[in-house]
N, C-alpha and C positions, 0 to 999 in steps of 0.2 A: 662392406662399402662401404662413404663416404655421402656417397652424393647417388640421387639414385642416374639412371637411364628414360628420366621423363623427359618433352620436350623442350620445359625453361629451364630445365637444368642445364644442356646444352644451350640453349640462347646464350646462359648466365657464363658460359662455359669461353661461347666464342666470343662476348661481350669487354670479360677480360683478356682473354688476349691480344683485343686490337686494343682498351686501354694500353695491354703494356708496352705491343709495340709503336704507338703515338705517345706512352712518355716515355718512350725511349733513344726515341726519335729512329726507328728502324723499322718503319712501313715493308711492312712483306704481304699483298697479298691472299697471295696460296697457302701460307701459316692459317693462317682463318678455318679451313678445313681440318685440321690436326683436332682439332675437342671434336669432332662431329666423329672422326679416327680412333681415338680415343677414349666416347661412352658409345661409342655402337660396338666394336669391337671388341675391347677393353672389357665391357662390359657380359657380356657372353664366359656360359659357365663353362666352356671346354677348358680340359682341362689342362691342355699344350698353353693354351692361351695365359690364366691365370698365373696369373707371379713373370711374366716375362715383356720382354717390350717391342716382344715382333708387331702384336697389335698396331705398331705406331713405324717402326721400322722398315718395315717393306716392306707398307701402301709409299712410306717417304722417300723411300731408297728408288723405288723401282721409278716412282713420280720423278724423284729429280734424273737419274739416268735417262724417260723418257723428252725430259725436256729437251735434255743436253744435246742428246745425239736430234733432234728439229729440231734445233738453233746451228750447229755444226750441217747437216746436207740445208738447210734453208739459207744461209747467209754464204756456202761452199758451191750457190749452186752457177749463179752471177762469174767470172772475171776480176768484177769492178770491187768483190765483197772476199774479204778472207776471213773469218773466222776461228781458231783467237785470234788477235792479233800477235797479241807476243807469250807463242809459248815457246 
């Protein structure tokens, strides 16, 4: 392991992710959770997880799908709103 799963390494990873988003001018607040997911689940000793991107892919995919589903439901409840507008 290059870094440990201590609290300070997670804080550094989060700070670097936020700094990169600010420098590249692509702020995306939910992306701040990805370093925590990587450190908490990627540091696991489970042989099914080590060497795989599943520990990052699956929580991110599930979260993205849930966000879109909630947006579709919420924005299409009213007759005055339509989401997505250009599909």
